[in-house]
C-alpha angles and dihedrals in degrees: 000000000000094000092045093051091059088073088068131072116264088249096041117163123213141180116194116166103305097339125096111192116188123195129004096284091058090045089055091050091046094050092046092054091042094050093046090051102040107060129187088015117193116184139188125182131180131192112257102175143331139197128170108318095347130093132183121199134179119215147182127195140168131215140153129228126230090271090059096252109145122217137189114211121192136172147098138296130201118204131191122191130202123230091273094055097256117136109249099177134024120180118181129188107196134181119194121208121188109230135181114252090243089058093060114124100191112070105154118126121267114293132042122000109261113255091232093054123106117281122235090250087059096054127078109251 
């Protein structure tokens, strides 16, 4: 989390579900909680739109909690960058859907999504 937070401005502003981290220290705390709670995380994002220093993406990811319940999360993120390329704002709208393990779509090993895997546009949302 500490290394990831360095990609954001010192006064970065986030919205993620019902949490509103401000600044790198709060982002580190947020990511630490998130990554301890969302296990076996598999993510896909696709560019939705861009203009100037702003980007919108849509995403879908799967994870399980510590009880073994699987979830599919999907939604949109809006990003705004400063003049140095650091992300100043990150606003995420996320919906979580409980799923059965056998209904998972993302089965690649931990790490980056394989290049040959299906793209988000090729999966049903």
